C-alpha positions as CSV (number, residue, x, y, z in Angstrom):
1,X,137.9,21.7,-64.2
2,X,139.1,24.8,-62.4
3,X,136.8,27.0,-60.4
4,X,137.4,29.8,-62.9
5,X,135.7,27.6,-65.5
6,X,132.5,27.6,-63.5
7,X,129.9,30.4,-63.2
8,X,126.8,30.9,-61.2
9,X,123.7,32.0,-63.0
10,X,120.0,32.4,-62.2
11,X,118.2,29.7,-64.1
12,X,115.2,31.9,-65.1
13,X,114.5,29.6,-68.1
14,X,113.9,26.7,-65.8
15,X,111.7,28.7,-63.6
16,X,109.6,29.8,-66.5
17,X,108.9,26.2,-67.3
18,X,107.9,25.2,-63.9
19,X,111.3,23.9,-62.7
20,X,113.3,25.0,-59.6
21,X,114.6,28.5,-59.8
22,X,117.8,29.7,-58.2
23,X,121.5,29.9,-58.6
24,X,123.0,27.0,-60.6
25,X,126.5,26.0,-61.5
26,X,127.3,25.7,-65.2
27,X,130.4,25.5,-67.4
28,X,131.8,28.7,-68.8
29,X,131.9,28.4,-72.6
30,X,135.1,29.2,-74.3
31,X,134.2,31.0,-77.5
32,X,136.5,31.4,-80.5
33,X,138.4,34.6,-80.9
34,X,135.9,36.5,-83.1
35,X,134.9,40.2,-83.0
36,X,132.4,42.2,-85.0
37,X,132.6,45.8,-86.2
38,X,130.2,48.1,-88.0
39,X,131.5,50.2,-90.8
40,X,130.1,52.0,-93.8
41,X,130.9,51.6,-97.5
42,X,129.9,52.8,-101.0
43,X,128.1,50.3,-103.2
44,X,129.7,49.8,-106.6
45,X,127.8,46.7,-107.8
46,X,124.8,44.6,-106.8
47,X,124.7,40.9,-107.9
48,X,121.1,39.7,-107.9
49,X,122.0,36.5,-109.9
50,X,125.6,35.4,-109.4
51,X,125.4,32.4,-111.8
52,X,124.5,34.8,-114.6
53,X,126.7,37.6,-113.5
54,X,130.0,35.8,-113.4
55,X,129.6,34.5,-116.9
56,X,129.0,37.9,-118.5
57,X,131.7,39.3,-120.7
58,X,133.4,42.5,-119.9
59,X,136.3,44.5,-121.1
60,X,139.5,44.1,-119.0
61,X,140.7,47.7,-118.5
62,X,144.3,46.6,-118.1
63,X,144.6,44.5,-121.2
64,X,141.7,45.7,-123.3
65,X,140.6,42.1,-123.9
66,X,137.0,40.8,-123.5
67,X,136.8,38.3,-120.6
68,X,134.1,36.7,-118.5
69,X,133.7,38.5,-115.2
70,X,134.7,35.5,-113.2
71,X,138.2,35.7,-114.8
72,X,138.6,39.0,-113.0
73,X,137.1,37.7,-109.8
74,X,138.7,34.4,-109.0
75,X,141.0,31.8,-110.4
76,X,139.3,29.3,-112.6
77,X,142.5,27.4,-113.4
78,X,146.2,27.7,-112.4
79,X,146.4,31.1,-113.9
80,X,146.9,34.1,-111.6
81,X,143.9,36.4,-111.5
82,X,144.7,39.8,-113.1
83,X,143.1,43.1,-112.3
84,X,141.0,41.8,-109.5
85,X,137.6,43.4,-109.1
86,X,137.6,42.7,-105.3
87,X,140.2,42.1,-102.8
88,X,138.6,39.0,-101.3
89,X,137.7,37.3,-104.6
90,X,138.4,33.9,-103.1
91,X,134.8,33.9,-101.8
92,X,133.3,34.9,-105.2
93,X,132.7,31.4,-106.4
94,X,130.4,30.9,-103.4
95,X,128.7,34.3,-103.2
96,X,124.9,34.0,-102.7
97,X,122.3,36.0,-104.5
98,X,122.1,39.7,-103.5
99,X,125.8,40.0,-102.7
100,X,127.5,43.4,-103.4
101,X,130.9,44.8,-104.3
102,X,131.5,47.7,-101.9
103,X,134.3,50.3,-101.5
104,X,135.5,50.8,-98.0
105,X,137.7,53.4,-96.3
106,X,141.1,51.7,-95.6
107,X,144.7,52.6,-96.0
108,X,144.3,51.5,-99.6
109,X,142.0,54.1,-101.2
110,X,140.9,51.7,-103.9
111,X,140.0,48.8,-101.6
112,X,136.9,47.0,-102.8
113,X,135.5,43.9,-101.1
114,X,132.8,41.4,-101.7
115,X,130.0,41.5,-99.0
116,X,127.4,38.8,-98.5
117,X,123.9,39.7,-97.5
118,X,123.4,39.7,-93.7
119,X,119.8,38.6,-94.0
120,X,118.8,35.3,-95.6
121,X,117.1,35.2,-99.0
122,X,113.7,35.3,-97.2
123,X,114.1,39.0,-96.7
124,X,115.9,41.2,-99.2
125,X,116.4,45.0,-98.7
126,X,116.6,47.3,-101.7
127,X,120.1,48.7,-102.4
128,X,121.5,50.7,-105.4
129,X,124.9,51.4,-106.8
130,X,126.1,54.8,-105.4
131,X,124.3,54.4,-102.1
132,X,126.1,54.1,-98.7
133,X,125.6,50.9,-96.9
134,X,126.0,49.5,-93.4
135,X,128.5,46.6,-93.2
136,X,129.1,44.1,-90.4
137,X,132.8,43.0,-90.5
138,X,133.5,39.6,-88.9
139,X,137.1,39.4,-87.8
140,X,138.5,35.9,-87.2
141,X,142.0,36.0,-85.8
142,X,144.5,38.2,-87.5
143,X,143.9,37.3,-91.1
144,X,140.4,36.2,-91.9
145,X,137.6,38.8,-92.5
146,X,134.1,38.4,-93.7
147,X,131.8,41.2,-94.8
148,X,128.0,41.3,-94.5
149,X,125.8,44.1,-95.8
150,X,122.8,45.0,-93.7
151,X,120.9,47.9,-95.2
152,X,121.3,51.3,-96.8
153,X,122.4,54.2,-94.5
154,X,119.4,56.5,-93.7
155,X,119.7,60.1,-94.8
156,X,118.3,63.4,-93.6
157,X,114.6,64.1,-94.2
158,X,115.8,66.3,-97.1
159,X,117.9,63.5,-98.7
160,X,116.1,60.3,-97.7
161,X,114.7,59.0,-100.9
162,X,113.0,55.6,-101.7
163,X,114.4,55.6,-105.2
164,X,118.0,56.7,-104.6
165,X,119.5,58.3,-101.5
166,X,122.7,60.3,-101.5
167,X,123.6,60.9,-97.8
168,X,126.6,63.0,-98.9
169,X,124.1,65.8,-99.6
170,X,123.9,66.5,-95.9
171,X,126.5,69.4,-95.9
172,X,124.8,71.1,-98.8
173,X,121.4,70.7,-97.2
174,X,122.6,72.3,-94.0
175,X,124.1,75.2,-96.0
176,X,120.8,75.6,-97.8
177,X,119.0,75.6,-94.5
178,X,121.2,78.3,-93.1
179,X,120.6,80.4,-96.2
180,X,116.8,79.9,-95.9
181,X,116.9,81.6,-92.5
182,X,117.1,84.8,-94.4
183,X,114.2,84.0,-96.8
184,X,113.3,81.8,-99.7
185,X,116.4,80.5,-101.6
186,X,116.7,80.7,-105.4
187,X,120.5,80.5,-105.7
188,X,121.2,77.5,-107.9
189,X,124.7,77.3,-106.5
190,X,123.1,76.3,-103.2
191,X,120.2,74.3,-104.6
192,X,122.0,72.0,-107.1
193,X,124.5,70.5,-104.5
194,X,121.6,69.6,-102.2
195,X,120.0,67.5,-104.9
196,X,122.8,66.0,-107.0
197,X,123.4,62.2,-107.0
198,X,127.1,62.9,-107.2
199,X,129.4,62.6,-104.2
200,X,132.1,65.2,-103.9
201,X,135.0,65.0,-101.5
202,X,134.2,61.4,-100.7
203,X,137.3,59.7,-99.3
204,X,136.1,56.2,-100.5
205,X,135.5,57.1,-104.1
206,X,138.8,57.6,-106.0
207,X,139.3,61.1,-107.5
208,X,139.2,59.7,-111.1
209,X,135.8,58.2,-110.5
210,X,132.3,59.5,-109.7
211,X,128.9,58.2,-108.8
212,X,127.9,58.5,-112.4
213,X,130.9,56.5,-113.6
214,X,130.2,53.8,-111.0
215,X,126.6,53.6,-112.1
216,X,127.3,53.6,-115.8
217,X,129.7,50.7,-115.4
218,X,127.3,48.7,-113.1
219,X,125.3,45.9,-114.6
220,X,122.8,46.2,-111.8
221,X,122.2,49.9,-112.1
222,X,122.0,49.9,-115.9
223,X,119.7,46.9,-116.2
224,X,117.7,46.7,-113.0
225,X,117.1,50.2,-111.6
226,X,114.9,53.0,-112.9
227,X,115.4,56.4,-111.4
228,X,112.2,58.4,-110.9
229,X,110.3,60.5,-108.4
230,X,108.7,58.4,-105.7
231,X,106.4,59.8,-102.9
232,X,107.1,58.5,-99.5
233,X,104.5,56.9,-97.2
234,X,104.4,58.1,-93.6
235,X,102.8,55.8,-91.1
236,X,102.1,55.8,-87.4
237,X,104.4,54.5,-84.7
238,X,102.7,51.1,-84.4
239,X,102.5,50.6,-88.1
240,X,104.6,48.2,-90.2
241,X,105.6,49.5,-93.6
242,X,107.5,48.0,-96.6
243,X,108.2,50.5,-99.4
244,X,109.8,49.6,-102.7
245,X,112.1,51.8,-104.8
246,X,109.5,52.4,-107.5
247,X,106.3,53.4,-105.9
248,X,105.0,50.2,-104.3
249,X,104.0,49.9,-100.6
250,X,102.7,47.4,-98.1
251,X,101.2,49.2,-95.1
252,X,100.0,47.3,-92.0
253,X,98.1,49.8,-89.9
254,X,94.6,50.6,-88.6
255,X,91.6,51.8,-90.6
256,X,92.8,54.5,-92.9
257,X,89.8,55.9,-94.7
258,X,87.2,56.4,-92.0
259,X,87.3,59.4,-89.5
260,X,88.9,58.5,-86.2
261,X,85.8,59.5,-84.3
262,X,83.8,56.9,-86.3
263,X,86.0,54.0,-85.3
264,X,86.7,55.0,-81.7
265,X,84.9,52.6,-79.3
266,X,84.6,51.7,-75.7
267,X,85.6,48.1,-76.5
268,X,88.5,46.8,-74.4
269,X,88.7,50.2,-72.5
270,X,88.1,50.6,-68.8
271,X,84.5,51.6,-68.1
272,X,85.7,55.0,-66.8
273,X,87.6,55.7,-70.1
274,X,86.4,57.8,-72.9
275,X,87.6,56.7,-76.4
276,X,87.4,60.2,-77.9
277,X,89.3,62.0,-75.1
278,X,92.9,61.7,-74.2
279,X,94.7,59.0,-76.2
280,X,93.5,57.3,-79.4
281,X,91.5,54.1,-78.9
282,X,90.3,52.4,-82.1
283,X,90.1,48.7,-81.4
284,X,89.1,46.0,-83.9
285,X,90.2,48.2,-86.8
286,X,93.3,46.5,-88.2
287,X,94.0,47.1,-91.9
288,X,96.5,45.9,-94.5
289,X,97.0,48.2,-97.5
290,X,98.9,47.0,-100.5
291,X,99.1,49.6,-103.3
292,X,101.2,50.9,-106.2
293,X,101.3,54.4,-107.8
294,X,100.5,56.6,-104.8
295,X,99.9,60.3,-105.7
296,X,98.5,59.0,-109.0
297,X,96.9,62.3,-110.2
298,X,99.9,64.5,-109.3
299,X,102.3,62.1,-111.0
300,X,100.1,62.2,-114.1
301,X,100.2,66.0,-114.1
302,X,104.0,66.0,-113.6
303,X,104.7,63.4,-116.3
304,X,102.6,65.1,-118.9
305,X,104.3,68.5,-118.4
306,X,107.1,69.4,-120.9
307,X,109.2,70.5,-117.9
308,X,107.8,69.1,-114.6
309,X,109.5,71.8,-112.6
310,X,107.3,74.4,-114.4
311,X,104.2,73.2,-112.4
312,X,105.9,73.3,-109.0
313,X,103.3,74.1,-106.4
314,X,103.9,74.9,-102.7
315,X,102.6,72.2,-100.5
316,X,102.3,69.6,-103.3
317,X,104.5,66.7,-104.4
318,X,107.1,68.4,-106.6
319,X,110.2,67.2,-108.5
320,X,113.7,68.5,-109.2
321,X,116.3,67.6,-111.7
322,X,119.3,65.9,-110.2
323,X,122.4,67.5,-111.9
324,X,125.4,65.2,-112.7
325,X,129.0,66.0,-113.6
326,X,129.9,67.2,-117.0
327,X,129.6,64.5,-119.6
328,X,126.9,62.6,-117.7
329,X,124.0,64.9,-118.3
330,X,122.2,62.3,-120.4
331,X,121.8,60.2,-117.2
332,X,120.1,63.0,-115.3
333,X,116.6,62.3,-114.0
334,X,114.0,64.0,-111.9
335,X,113.5,63.0,-108.3
336,X,111.2,63.9,-105.5
337,X,111.9,67.4,-104.3
338,X,112.5,67.3,-100.6
339,X,113.9,70.9,-100.2
340,X,110.6,72.8,-100.8
341,X,110.8,74.2,-97.3
342,X,113.9,76.2,-98.4
343,X,113.0,76.9,-102.1
344,X,109.3,77.5,-101.8
345,X,108.8,78.4,-98.2
346,X,106.4,75.5,-97.7
347,X,107.1,71.9,-97.2
348,X,104.9,69.1,-98.5
349,X,103.2,67.8,-95.4
350,X,100.8,65.5,-97.3
351,X,103.4,63.5,-99.3
352,X,102.1,60.2,-100.3
353,X,98.5,61.4,-100.1
354,X,96.6,58.4,-99.0
355,X,93.1,59.0,-100.3
356,X,91.6,55.6,-101.4
357,X,91.6,56.3,-105.2
358,X,94.7,58.4,-105.5
359,X,96.8,55.3,-106.4
360,X,97.1,53.3,-109.6
361,X,95.9,50.1,-108.0
362,X,95.1,48.9,-104.4
363,X,94.2,45.9,-102.4
364,X,92.8,46.9,-99.1
365,X,91.8,44.6,-96.2
366,X,90.1,46.2,-93.3
367,X,88.5,44.9,-90.1
368,X,86.2,47.9,-89.8
369,X,86.1,49.5,-93.3
370,X,83.3,51.2,-95.2
371,X,84.1,50.3,-98.8
372,X,81.3,52.0,-100.6
373,X,81.6,55.4,-99.0
374,X,85.4,55.3,-98.7
375,X,85.9,54.6,-102.4
376,X,83.1,56.9,-103.6
377,X,80.5,54.4,-104.8
378,X,77.5,56.6,-105.7
379,X,74.4,54.9,-107.1
380,X,71.1,55.2,-105.2
381,X,69.8,52.0,-106.9
382,X,72.1,50.0,-104.7
383,X,72.3,49.5,-101.0
384,X,75.3,50.8,-99.0
385,X,75.9,47.8,-96.7
386,X,77.7,50.0,-94.2
387,X,80.9,49.0,-92.3
388,X,82.6,45.7,-91.4
389,X,85.3,43.3,-92.5
390,X,86.1,44.3,-96.1
391,X,88.3,43.2,-99.0
392,X,88.6,45.9,-101.7
393,X,90.4,45.6,-105.1
394,X,90.8,48.8,-107.0
395,X,92.5,49.8,-110.3
396,X,92.0,51.1,-113.8
397,X,91.8,47.5,-115.1
398,X,90.9,44.7,-112.7
399,X,91.2,41.1,-113.8
400,X,90.9,37.7,-112.2
401,X,92.2,34.7,-114.0
402,X,91.7,31.0,-113.3
403,X,92.7,27.8,-115.0
404,X,89.8,25.6,-113.8
405,X,86.9,27.6,-112.3
406,X,86.0,31.0,-110.8
407,X,83.2,31.5,-108.3
408,X,81.9,34.6,-106.5
409,X,79.6,33.8,-103.7
410,X,77.6,35.8,-101.1
411,X,76.4,33.7,-98.1
412,X,72.8,33.8,-97.1
413,X,72.0,35.8,-93.9
414,X,73.2,33.9,-90.9
415,X,70.1,34.9,-88.9
416,X,67.6,34.2,-91.7
417,X,68.7,31.2,-93.8
418,X,65.1,30.9,-95.2
419,X,65.0,34.2,-97.1
420,X,67.7,33.2,-99.5
421,X,68.9,29.6,-99.0
422,X,72.1,29.0,-100.9
423,X,72.9,32.7,-101.2
424,X,73.9,34.2,-104.5
425,X,76.6,33.0,-106.9
426,X,78.4,33.7,-110.1
427,X,80.1,30.6,-111.4
428,X,82.4,30.3,-114.4
429,X,83.5,26.8,-115.4
430,X,86.3,25.9,-117.8
431,X,83.9,24.3,-120.3
432,X,82.6,27.9,-121.0
433,X,79.5,27.7,-118.9
434,X,78.6,30.8,-116.9
435,X,75.9,30.6,-114.3
436,X,74.4,33.5,-112.4
437,X,72.2,32.1,-109.6
438,X,70.2,33.3,-106.6
439,X,69.0,30.6,-104.2
440,X,69.3,26.9,-104.7
441,X,67.3,23.9,-106.0
442,X,64.0,24.3,-107.7
443,X,63.5,27.7,-106.1
444,X,66.6,29.2,-107.6
445,X,66.5,31.8,-110.3
446,X,69.2,31.3,-112.9
447,X,70.8,32.9,-116.0
448,X,73.0,30.4,-117.8
449,X,75.3,31.1,-120.8
450,X,76.3,27.9,-122.7
451,X,79.4,27.6,-124.9
452,X,77.1,26.4,-127.7
453,X,75.5,29.9,-127.8
454,X,72.4,29.1,-125.9
455,X,71.2,31.5,-123.2
456,X,68.9,30.1,-120.5
457,X,66.8,32.3,-118.3
458,X,65.1,30.2,-115.7
459,X,62.8,31.6,-112.9
460,X,62.4,29.6,-109.8
461,X,59.4,27.3,-109.2
462,X,57.4,30.1,-107.7
463,X,59.1,32.9,-109.7
464,X,58.2,34.8,-112.8
465,X,60.4,36.3,-115.5
466,X,59.8,40.1,-115.9
467,X,61.0,41.7,-119.1
468,X,60.9,45.5,-119.6
469,X,59.8,46.1,-116.0
470,X,59.9,44.6,-112.5
471,X,57.4,43.3,-110.0
472,X,56.4,46.8,-109.1
473,X,55.2,47.6,-112.7
474,X,52.3,45.2,-113.1
475,X,49.7,47.7,-114.5
476,X,49.6,48.2,-118.2
477,X,51.4,45.1,-119.2
478,X,51.0,44.7,-122.9
479,X,51.8,41.0,-123.6
480,X,50.8,38.7,-120.8
481,X,52.6,36.7,-118.3
482,X,51.1,34.3,-115.9
483,X,48.7,31.6,-115.5
484,X,46.6,30.8,-118.5
485,X,43.4,31.7,-116.6
486,X,44.1,34.9,-114.6
487,X,46.7,37.6,-114.0
488,X,49.0,37.7,-111.0
489,X,48.0,39.9,-108.1
490,X,48.2,43.5,-109.0
491,X,48.4,42.9,-112.7
492,X,45.8,44.6,-114.8
493,X,44.3,42.8,-117.8
494,X,46.9,42.7,-120.6
495,X,46.6,45.2,-123.4
496,X,46.4,42.8,-126.4
497,X,48.8,44.4,-128.9
498,X,48.5,44.3,-132.6
499,X,51.6,42.3,-133.5
500,X,52.0,41.1,-137.0
501,X,53.5,37.6,-137.4
502,X,55.9,36.4,-140.1
503,X,53.0,34.8,-141.8
504,X,51.1,38.1,-142.1
505,X,48.6,37.3,-139.3
506,X,48.0,39.2,-136.1
507,X,49.0,37.7,-132.8
508,X,46.8,37.5,-129.7
509,X,43.5,37.9,-131.6
510,X,42.4,34.3,-131.5
511,X,42.4,31.8,-128.7
512,X,43.4,32.8,-126.2
513,X,42.1,36.3,-126.8
514,X,42.8,37.4,-123.3
515,X,46.6,38.0,-123.8
516,X,47.4,35.6,-121.0
517,X,49.6,33.4,-123.1
518,X,52.4,32.5,-120.7
519,X,52.7,30.9,-117.3
520,X,56.2,32.3,-116.5
521,X,57.0,35.4,-118.6
522,X,55.6,38.9,-118.2
523,X,56.6,41.3,-121.0
524,X,56.1,45.1,-120.7
525,X,56.2,46.8,-124.1
């Protein structure tokens, strides 16, 4: 081994594990001749399920015959593949789910290649036909190239759209911005190019094609993607956000629905620090927010309007129609308007308004949440239990399904297990029995619904069943409740009512004539 094959390196890894640190001699590794390059391309097809896709029948444009797609991708026999869909079709029999066909800028203007996903199937990024994508090109020697797509190319704030992004709008957006320096813009010749999904003067897309033609001929775009206006969610720097293409969001953040001053604490802060001064300090307030249908009310208003653009309002979430080329108007859809700064003079600063109930449905987990006040629970008959670790499920229709059993349970107070041993429970069994119970054992109060139609209401050993009133309404009870000899404390003598029986007699006139006819039931009539 020559000295050129040896290198000195500081063995920091050994030092971190308690071993001797210092310069060590190790062999220089000779890596294969491989280099990697980033390029951009235009997505022309997305293959979510290759096994299904390659067996679909399509029309061969060169012959007019109907053939399975795989006949146009790779050789399935000794026959030569005609009218290849991609230039590297030899990889097509092995393409994983979420592969794409993508046009790239080469010396051949019609060059289309197959690109595998860069990330494994554990993590799948959204991508639509007509969007620009980042590609990693792996070059092995002089002849072998592999393509991996990473993610969609991000656009300007005025073009970045969760549903569909056309980064080629950049030049038109800049022209619109320049015009807006002189005042609010109403010239459609400036507005339409800033919103269109079409790509003009794009060197990758052939002159005889358009974004509309690519999308119309795409299986993925026609069958998997719905174009619609989608509000964006804006998080804070430390947040982690996943946003889908059709108004679905996972937001990992800190408490969202309580004022910052309410969750600012001295905890984990130097004693000289002040949590409400200087920088934000809101410890023990982590939150996970999973929701769909943000800006619910505004989207309802827009969707019910004959022309959504007629109710455009400065500072609100608005929509604009994305114009397409002649002949493709039937594919035009409304999208989120991101150019209100130029056309209305006021940008929407509250896009994705995150008030708790302004979504279609929400699952919110908070370390320091206030569920009742945040979600507007208003009923003075119930206690507001304040703040703390909370799990909140909200929606127009909330359901929970189970195959065997379902149980809701509230634990007894940790500091006073005697006040309600066993806590309170709602239990549903798969034999149809439903039990609502407070406490446990003989002391428990229960309401049981049986599948045979019986309803059992059972007070605890020392409890009483009150009908028509509660334990605070003991005076003036008409039909008795209690021991056979005397009322319970606070109960006045029962008012013996004149109740006619089915036999024509009158109840409570004989023995006992006191009205004290039950040991467990008090009825107020």
